[in-house]
C-alpha positions as CSV (number, residue, x, y, z in Angstrom):
1,M,-46.7,-25.1,16.1
2,T,-43.8,-23.6,18.0
3,S,-40.2,-23.2,17.3
4,Q,-37.2,-23.0,19.7
5,P,-33.8,-20.9,19.2
6,E,-31.4,-23.6,19.0
7,T,-28.2,-21.4,19.4
8,I,-27.1,-18.7,22.0
9,E,-27.1,-16.7,18.3
10,G,-30.5,-17.8,18.2
11,W,-31.9,-17.1,21.5
12,Q,-30.4,-13.7,20.8
13,A,-31.6,-12.9,17.2
14,W,-35.4,-13.9,18.9
15,Q,-35.3,-11.7,21.2
16,I,-33.6,-8.5,19.4
17,G,-36.8,-9.5,17.1
18,Q,-39.0,-9.7,20.3
19,R,-37.6,-6.3,20.4
20,S,-37.7,-4.1,17.5
21,L,-40.9,-5.8,15.7
22,S,-43.7,-3.3,14.6
23,F,-46.7,-3.5,12.9
24,Q,-47.2,-1.6,9.3
25,V,-51.0,-2.0,7.9
26,I,-51.7,-1.5,4.3
27,G,-55.6,-1.4,3.4
28,R,-56.2,-4.3,6.0
29,T,-53.3,-6.5,5.2
30,V,-51.0,-5.5,8.7
31,L,-47.7,-6.7,8.2
32,P,-45.2,-7.8,10.9
33,V,-41.8,-4.9,10.3
34,L,-38.1,-5.5,12.2
35,D,-36.7,-2.4,12.5
36,V,-33.6,-3.2,11.6
37,R,-31.6,-0.5,12.5
38,T,-33.0,-0.3,15.9
39,A,-32.5,-3.7,16.2
40,L,-28.7,-3.7,15.7
41,V,-28.4,-0.5,18.2
42,L,-30.1,-2.7,20.6
43,A,-28.2,-5.2,19.7
44,D,-24.7,-3.4,20.3
45,A,-25.8,-1.9,23.7
46,L,-27.0,-6.0,24.7
47,G,-22.9,-6.8,22.9
48,F,-25.2,-9.5,21.2
49,D,-23.9,-10.4,17.8
50,G,-25.1,-7.7,15.7
51,R,-23.4,-9.8,12.9
52,A,-25.7,-13.0,13.4
53,I,-28.5,-10.9,14.6
54,A,-28.1,-8.9,10.8
55,L,-27.7,-12.8,9.5
56,L,-30.8,-13.6,11.3
57,L,-33.5,-10.8,11.5
58,P,-35.0,-11.2,7.8
59,A,-35.1,-15.2,7.8
60,I,-37.2,-14.4,11.5
61,E,-39.1,-11.6,9.7
62,A,-40.0,-13.7,6.9
63,G,-41.4,-16.4,9.1
64,L,-43.2,-14.0,10.5
65,T,-45.0,-13.1,7.8
66,V,-45.6,-16.4,6.2
67,V,-47.8,-16.8,10.0
68,T,-49.8,-13.3,9.2
69,A,-50.6,-14.0,6.3
70,Q,-51.8,-17.6,7.2
71,A,-53.9,-16.5,10.1
72,A,-55.6,-13.6,8.6
73,P,-58.9,-14.1,7.6
74,D,-59.8,-14.6,4.0
75,D,-60.7,-11.4,2.1
76,A,-61.9,-13.1,-1.1
77,S,-65.4,-11.6,-0.7
78,S,-65.8,-8.1,0.3
79,P,-68.2,-6.4,3.6
80,D,-70.7,-6.5,0.9
81,E,-71.3,-9.3,-0.8
82,A,-71.0,-11.0,2.9
83,E,-74.2,-9.0,4.0
84,S,-76.6,-10.2,1.3
């Protein structure tokens, strides 16, 4: 399933989100993280609607987190159990 931005503000938020995305590793889990400060500075530099960006970025980050969790391998078994 793919989604496309339906408004110019949505397109702008998606562009900014892609450019301010990083990943945080916690144990064996990788989480997407959007640097909001960087995103807002970049949005301002590009003349984008900073208010819309600030409102839409948390939804983008939440969606990325859900997709990342769904794509992660099942860690129910430890590596030691998998070898036996």
